[in-house]
C-alpha positions, 0 to 999 in steps of 0.5 A: 500500500502506498500512502502520500503525505504532504503539508496542509497545502496539498491535503485532499488532492489526488495523485495518480500512481499506476492508474490508481488515484491516491488521496494526499493526507496531511503529514503529522506525528501520527502518520507513520503507524503501520508504515514500513518504509518512508521516503522523505522529499520535503526539505531538511526542516521537515526531515529533521522533525519527522524522520525520528517520529517515523523511526520511533513508529517502526519505519525505516526512512530514506531521506533526500534532503541534506538533514542527515547526509553528514551525520556519522551515524547515518549512511550516505548511499549511492548503491552503485558505489558504496552499497556496503554502507547501507548496513549502518542504517540500523543505528538511527533507522535512516538512510541519506541520499546525496545531492544530485551533483554528488551522485553524478560525480561519484558514479564515475569516480567510484571505479577509478578510486577502487583501481588507483585511489584518488588523491586530488580532485578539481571539480567544476559543475554546471547545474541546471535550474531543475535542481532548484524546483519548479519555480526555477524552471518557470523563472528561466522559461518566463525570463527567456520569453520576456528578454527575447521580446525586449521586456525586462526579466525580474529575478525572484528565485535566484539573486540575478537573472538566470536566462542567458546568464551564468551564476557562480553561486549555488548556496550561501557563501561561507567564511572560507570563500566557498558556497555551502553547496560546494562544501556539501559536494566536497564532504559528501564525496569524501564520505561516500568514497570512504576517504576523508583525506581526499583533496577536493576543490569545487566551483559550482555554477548555475547555468540556463539549462532546464534539465541535466547537470554537467561537470568537469573533473581533473583528478590525480591518482596515487597509483598509475592509471592510463587512459585506456584502463580508465576507459575500460573501467568507466565503460563497465561501471554501473550507472555510467555510459561512456560517450567519448568519440570527439572525432565523431563529435560524440560527447556528453550533453545535458539534452542527452542526459535528461530524462534518464538516470545514467551518467554520461562520461 
């Protein structure tokens, strides 16, 4: 049985799942009796409040927010990379899911790290507006239309215009000069790969693309790793598709990545 829980704003609505109309119920502290598995996708504040209540009622929680990702008692799991970490869910009854940009990064890094051990990463991300939700998608669409028709395009979701622009900020800036989005990428990657000593510097950029993040990664390994071996490892990696034939103009692009789960490399 599938139950749908949301805030009072969505209470009473119906959503369709496999041809069945399901009533949306209001989320409260008594919502989890008799529930085995709870998937949280409602933001960190609600996850911090309601995950412990769900666990106390006997459920296991899988949370997509950043509320529990760096908690040492909560496993941060990408199944293709560190499935063994899942066993740690018993400590708090919670499993954390990483940020999308982190998942995209560690899927190809996992086999390279296992083969030659990564020492250092320089990462730049070019992240689509869908990462910020439906309002951001609408903002890019509306701004593009307004600007193409010679009208002003005010920004509401982002601090500056996103249409025909790039914003070198994802999250708030911290005292160390990085954004909190960049530091999440660093710390989550270290935790998933099981290497707190891994040196990472990350620059995150929001780009005027609706769907599909892009990333460039410069890496250094402790053991020798030639290009041919790296290609073999990536071609065999679960969740990864090698798209790499520059002579024939074949390379990863957001329009090909959108709408499916593989990471194109």
